[in-house]
N, C-alpha and C positions, 0 to 999 in steps of 0.2 A: 717679492711677491710669493705668497703662500697659496696653494690651491688644494682644497680639500674636495676630492671628487665625490665622496659619498660618506655619510654618517647615518647609520640606521638607528632610529629612535622608535622603540616599541611601545613606550608608555610616555604620556605627557610629562610626568615627573622627571624623565631623563633629559628634558630640554635644559634644565638648570645646569647639568654637567657640560652640555655643548656650549651654553652661554658662557660659563666660566672659562672653558677651554679657549673660546674665541677671544674673550676679553684679555686673557693672558698673552695673546699673540699680537694684539693691536696697540697702536699708540694714538694719541689725540691727532685727529685729522685724517686717519686712515679710512679707507672705504672698504666696506664688506659687501660683496655682491652675492645675493641668494638667487638661485635659479631653480625653478620647479613648476610643475603643473599646479593648477588651482587646487587648493585644499591639501597641499602637501606639508603645511606647517611653517611656512616662511614667517607669517605674522606672529604665530605662536612663539617662534624662536626670538623674534624681535621683542615680544612681551617679556620674555625671560632675561634678555639682555638689558632691557630697561629696568627690570626689577633689580638686577645686579648693580646697575648704575644709580640706584635709589631714586628712580623716577616714579612718582606716585600717580601720575596721570593715567587714564585708561588708554591703552594702546589699541588702535583699530587700524585696519587696512586703509591706506590712503588711495585706494583704487580710483575714486572719483575726484579727490583733491590732488592727486598725484604726489604731493609731498606734505609731510607733517614734521614739525620740529618740536622737540621736548627738552625744556630746561637748558637750552644751549649745550646739551650733552649728546643728543641723539637726533639724527635727521633720518626719517624713514621715507623712502621714495618707492613708489610702485609704478614701474614703467610699462605695465601690462598694456595700457591703451595707447602707448606711443608707437606709431607705425614706423618701421624701418624697411628699406629695400635692401 
């Protein structure tokens, strides 16, 4: 398990570097967990990861769907609305 506590991105273009960094660490079947407040760039990062995986579909937040799958390469889950005690 690799835990990255914080990676500061000042410009949207820098997300590509984070996406490449993450993809160099993971293998097929690995799970990446992103945690952050609304609007912190989690879905934007997923968009750049998808771009690096050559996924052409439009990536949007699955907040209301909870889960979206893209080309059997990427599964994007938004657990924001799932209640836990």
